[in-house]
C-alpha positions as CSV (number, residue, x, y, z in Angstrom):
1,M,-55.5,6.4,17.7
2,K,-54.3,9.5,15.9
3,C,-52.0,9.0,13.0
4,I,-49.2,11.4,12.3
5,Q,-47.9,11.6,8.7
6,V,-44.3,12.6,8.5
7,G,-43.0,14.1,5.3
8,L,-39.5,14.7,4.1
9,R,-38.5,17.9,2.3
10,S,-36.7,17.5,-1.0
11,D,-33.4,18.8,0.5
12,E,-33.6,16.1,3.2
13,I,-34.2,13.4,0.6
14,D,-31.3,14.7,-1.4
15,S,-29.1,14.7,1.6
16,R,-30.0,11.1,2.3
17,A,-29.3,10.0,-1.2
18,G,-26.2,8.1,-2.0
19,S,-23.1,9.9,-3.0
20,S,-20.1,8.8,-5.1
21,L,-16.7,7.7,-3.9
22,W,-15.1,10.9,-4.9
23,E,-17.7,13.0,-3.1
24,D,-17.3,11.0,0.1
25,A,-13.5,11.2,-0.2
26,W,-13.7,15.0,-0.6
27,K,-15.8,15.3,2.5
28,R,-13.5,13.1,4.5
29,L,-10.4,15.1,3.3
30,Q,-12.0,18.4,4.3
31,K,-12.4,17.0,7.8
32,N,-8.7,16.1,8.0
33,K,-7.3,19.5,9.2
34,L,-3.6,18.4,9.0
35,A,-3.9,17.2,5.4
36,W,-5.9,20.3,4.5
37,M,-3.3,22.7,6.0
38,S,-0.6,20.7,4.3
39,G,-2.3,21.1,0.9
40,L,-2.7,24.8,1.5
41,F,0.9,25.2,2.4
42,L,2.0,23.3,-0.8
43,V,-0.3,25.5,-2.9
44,L,1.2,28.7,-1.4
45,L,4.7,27.2,-1.8
46,G,4.0,26.4,-5.4
47,I,2.8,30.0,-6.0
48,G,5.8,31.4,-4.3
49,C,8.2,29.2,-6.3
50,C,6.5,30.1,-9.6
51,F,6.3,33.9,-9.1
52,G,8.6,34.6,-6.2
53,P,12.0,34.7,-8.1
54,A,10.5,37.0,-10.8
55,F,9.0,39.3,-8.1
56,L,12.3,39.5,-6.3
57,Q,14.1,40.4,-9.5
58,V,11.6,43.0,-10.5
59,V,11.3,44.7,-7.1
60,W,14.7,44.3,-5.6
61,G,16.9,43.2,-8.5
62,Y,17.8,39.9,-6.9
63,D,18.1,36.7,-9.0
64,D,19.4,33.2,-8.3
65,H,22.6,33.3,-10.3
66,T,24.2,36.7,-10.4
67,Q,27.3,36.7,-8.2
68,N,28.5,39.6,-6.0
69,L,31.9,38.4,-4.7
70,A,32.5,41.8,-3.1
71,Y,29.4,41.5,-1.0
72,G,30.0,37.9,-0.1
73,P,28.1,35.8,2.5
74,Q,25.9,37.9,4.7
75,P,23.5,36.8,7.5
76,P,19.7,37.2,7.3
77,S,18.6,40.9,7.3
78,L,15.7,43.0,6.1
79,E,17.5,43.5,2.8
80,H,18.1,39.7,2.4
81,P,15.6,37.7,4.6
82,F,17.5,34.4,4.1
83,G,20.9,36.1,3.8
84,T,23.4,35.6,0.9
85,D,25.6,32.6,0.0
86,F,29.3,32.5,-0.4
87,Y,29.2,34.2,-3.8
88,G,26.9,37.0,-2.6
89,R,23.7,35.6,-4.2
90,D,20.4,36.2,-2.5
91,L,19.6,33.0,-0.8
92,L,15.8,33.5,-0.7
93,A,15.7,33.7,-4.6
94,R,17.9,30.6,-4.8
95,V,15.8,28.7,-2.3
96,L,12.6,29.5,-4.2
97,S,14.1,28.5,-7.5
98,G,15.6,25.4,-6.0
99,A,12.2,24.4,-4.4
100,R,10.6,24.9,-7.8
101,V,13.1,22.6,-9.4
102,S,12.7,20.0,-6.7
103,L,8.9,20.1,-6.8
104,S,9.0,19.8,-10.6
105,V,11.3,16.9,-10.6
106,G,9.3,15.1,-7.9
107,L,6.0,15.6,-9.6
108,L,7.1,14.7,-13.1
109,A,9.2,11.7,-11.9
110,A,6.2,10.5,-9.9
111,F,4.0,11.0,-12.9
112,V,6.3,8.9,-15.1
113,A,6.5,6.2,-12.4
114,A,2.7,6.2,-12.1
115,L,2.2,6.0,-15.9
116,I,4.7,3.1,-16.3
117,G,3.6,1.2,-13.2
118,T,-0.1,1.5,-13.9
119,I,0.1,0.2,-17.5
120,Y,2.6,-2.5,-16.5
121,G,0.6,-3.7,-13.5
122,A,-2.7,-3.6,-15.4
123,V,-1.4,-5.8,-18.2
124,S,0.3,-8.2,-15.8
125,G,-2.8,-8.6,-13.7
126,Y,-5.3,-8.9,-16.6
127,F,-3.5,-11.6,-18.6
128,G,-2.3,-13.6,-15.6
129,G,-0.7,-17.0,-16.0
130,V,2.7,-17.1,-17.6
131,V,2.6,-13.5,-18.6
132,D,1.9,-12.4,-15.1
133,S,4.6,-14.7,-13.6
134,L,7.2,-13.4,-16.1
135,M,6.4,-9.8,-15.6
136,M,6.4,-10.1,-11.8
137,R,9.7,-11.9,-11.8
138,I,11.2,-8.9,-13.7
139,V,9.8,-6.6,-10.9
140,D,11.3,-8.9,-8.3
141,I,14.7,-8.7,-9.9
142,L,14.5,-4.9,-10.1
143,Y,13.5,-4.8,-6.5
144,A,16.5,-6.9,-5.5
145,L,18.9,-4.4,-7.2
146,P,19.9,-1.2,-5.3
147,Y,17.4,1.5,-6.4
148,M,19.9,4.4,-6.2
149,F,22.5,2.4,-8.0
150,L,20.2,2.0,-11.0
151,V,19.3,5.7,-11.0
152,I,23.0,6.7,-10.9
153,I,23.7,4.3,-13.8
154,L,20.8,5.9,-15.9
155,V,21.9,9.4,-15.0
156,T,25.5,8.6,-16.0
157,I,24.4,7.1,-19.3
158,L,21.6,9.5,-20.3
159,G,23.3,12.7,-19.1
160,K,22.7,15.3,-16.4
161,S,19.9,17.4,-17.9
162,L,16.8,18.2,-15.9
163,V,14.5,16.3,-18.3
164,L,16.6,13.2,-18.2
165,L,16.8,13.3,-14.4
166,F,13.1,12.9,-13.8
167,L,12.9,10.3,-16.6
168,A,15.6,8.3,-14.9
169,L,13.9,8.6,-11.5
170,G,10.5,7.7,-12.9
171,A,12.0,4.8,-15.0
172,V,13.0,2.9,-11.8
173,G,10.4,4.2,-9.4
174,W,7.3,2.5,-10.9
175,L,7.7,-0.9,-9.1
176,L,5.4,-0.1,-6.1
177,T,2.7,1.3,-8.4
178,A,2.9,-1.8,-10.6
179,R,2.3,-4.2,-7.7
180,V,-0.6,-2.1,-6.3
181,V,-2.3,-1.9,-9.7
182,R,-1.8,-5.6,-10.4
183,G,-3.4,-6.5,-7.1
184,Q,-6.4,-4.3,-7.9
185,V,-6.8,-5.7,-11.4
186,L,-6.6,-9.3,-10.2
187,S,-9.7,-8.6,-8.1
188,L,-11.5,-6.5,-10.7
189,K,-11.0,-8.6,-13.9
190,E,-13.7,-11.2,-12.8
191,Q,-16.3,-8.6,-11.9
192,D,-19.6,-8.4,-13.8
193,F,-18.8,-5.2,-15.7
194,V,-15.6,-6.7,-17.1
195,L,-17.3,-10.0,-18.1
196,A,-20.1,-7.9,-19.8
197,A,-17.5,-5.9,-21.7
198,R,-15.8,-9.1,-22.8
199,S,-19.1,-10.6,-24.0
200,L,-19.8,-7.5,-26.0
201,G,-16.6,-8.0,-28.0
202,T,-14.5,-5.4,-26.3
203,T,-10.8,-5.9,-27.0
204,N,-8.3,-6.6,-24.3
205,R,-6.8,-3.2,-24.8
206,G,-10.2,-1.6,-24.4
207,I,-11.0,-3.6,-21.3
208,I,-7.6,-2.6,-19.7
209,F,-7.7,1.1,-20.6
210,E,-11.4,1.8,-20.5
211,H,-12.6,-0.4,-17.6
212,L,-9.8,-1.7,-15.4
213,I,-7.4,1.2,-15.1
214,P,-10.1,3.8,-14.4
215,N,-11.3,1.7,-11.5
216,T,-7.8,1.6,-10.0
217,L,-7.3,5.4,-10.1
218,S,-7.9,5.9,-6.3
219,S,-5.0,3.5,-5.5
220,V,-2.9,5.1,-8.2
221,I,-3.5,8.6,-6.8
222,V,-2.6,7.5,-3.3
223,T,0.6,5.8,-4.5
224,F,1.4,8.9,-6.5
225,T,1.1,11.3,-3.6
226,L,3.3,9.1,-1.5
227,T,5.9,8.7,-4.3
228,V,6.4,12.5,-4.8
229,P,8.3,12.9,-1.5
230,S,10.5,9.9,-2.3
231,M,11.4,11.3,-5.7
232,I,12.2,14.7,-4.2
233,L,14.6,13.0,-1.7
234,Q,16.2,11.0,-4.5
235,E,16.8,14.2,-6.5
236,A,18.2,15.9,-3.5
237,F,20.6,13.0,-2.9
238,L,21.7,13.0,-6.5
239,S,22.3,16.7,-6.4
240,F,24.2,16.3,-3.2
241,L,26.5,13.9,-5.0
242,G,26.8,16.3,-8.0
243,L,24.8,14.0,-10.3
244,G,21.5,15.9,-10.2
245,V,20.6,19.4,-11.3
246,Q,23.8,21.1,-12.6
247,P,25.0,24.7,-11.7
248,P,24.1,27.4,-12.1
249,Q,20.6,26.1,-11.8
250,P,19.9,25.5,-8.0
251,S,17.9,22.8,-6.4
252,L,17.3,22.1,-2.7
253,G,19.7,19.2,-2.8
254,S,22.6,21.3,-4.3
255,L,21.8,24.2,-1.8
256,I,21.9,21.8,1.1
257,N,25.2,20.4,-0.2
258,D,26.7,23.9,-0.4
259,G,25.3,24.8,3.0
260,A,26.7,21.6,4.6
261,N,30.2,22.6,3.5
262,Q,29.9,26.0,5.2
263,M,27.5,25.4,8.1
264,L,30.0,26.0,10.8
265,V,30.6,29.5,9.7
266,F,27.6,30.5,7.5
267,W,24.8,28.6,9.3
268,W,22.0,30.2,7.3
269,T,23.2,28.6,4.0
270,L,22.1,25.2,5.4
271,V,19.2,26.1,7.8
272,F,16.9,27.8,5.3
273,P,17.2,25.3,2.4
274,G,17.1,22.4,4.8
275,G,14.1,23.9,6.7
276,I,12.1,24.4,3.4
277,M,13.0,20.9,2.3
278,A,11.9,19.3,5.6
279,T,8.7,21.3,5.8
280,M,7.8,20.4,2.2
281,L,8.4,16.7,2.7
282,F,6.3,16.7,5.9
283,A,3.5,18.5,4.1
284,L,3.6,16.1,1.1
285,N,3.5,13.0,3.5
286,F,0.6,14.5,5.5
287,L,-1.3,15.2,2.4
288,G,-0.6,11.8,1.0
289,D,-1.8,10.1,4.2
290,G,-4.9,12.3,4.2
291,I,-5.8,11.4,0.6
292,R,-5.2,7.7,1.4
293,D,-7.6,7.8,4.3
294,A,-10.1,9.8,2.3
295,L,-10.2,7.3,-0.5
296,D,-10.6,4.4,1.9
297,P,-14.3,3.3,1.4
298,R,-14.3,1.7,4.9
299,M,-14.0,5.2,6.4
300,K,-17.2,6.9,7.4
301,T,-18.1,10.5,6.6
């Protein structure tokens, strides 16, 4: 009988070698065309929001606050692709500036919520017992209270500045992150690596911040991506009520509010801000769903 020796090339061996969770997640995310296209759209939108208003001002002399009452509201044209609002301001410049504000508020508020929720949930899950019960009862009480009512109270007390707005949104938006992280920590704190760290004399603070929280990052990232659209909607609602971003600084919420008051006559003042808002929220949700699926270890590459 003739024996055949089969050899493997080094590149084949490397391809069969194990890969990390993040490498597998990146491969799965690349296969999700909808999430990939949504991420590309958000990157392009972010670039347009950052540099678009300055480009319009340098090239055509348009900005988001200079009024031209004599020109007034004009429909979309080659000169003004999104038209102008009731005060003669270029709507494209205002939509780009407003989207920049809404994205900034959404990202920063979600970051504040993720930071508070991660630390709170990790501490609660690690110590357990009476500490965990007390901390979770506080979360239950806050869950029972109307979310927007708390935000309105904080905005009214702290003021109506942009910085205080995302702080107020993040200060009451951390409850979901706290519960997710707590559940992860409850399953992680009895693992061998935590027991080994405790036997080596690592402090509770070191175990929480150096061992437990890094192992919950995948869940935190997923929660963060799904929190951003919610924060943008909350900011839009507050601006719609006049409690969010204050004039003359535009946001998508304030632009939609202005357009809603004029939509029967000047339809473009509502269609373009509302269209950008809806598309941005769809893209953020699709990207969040894609990242959630990519970070699920049960998914196959």
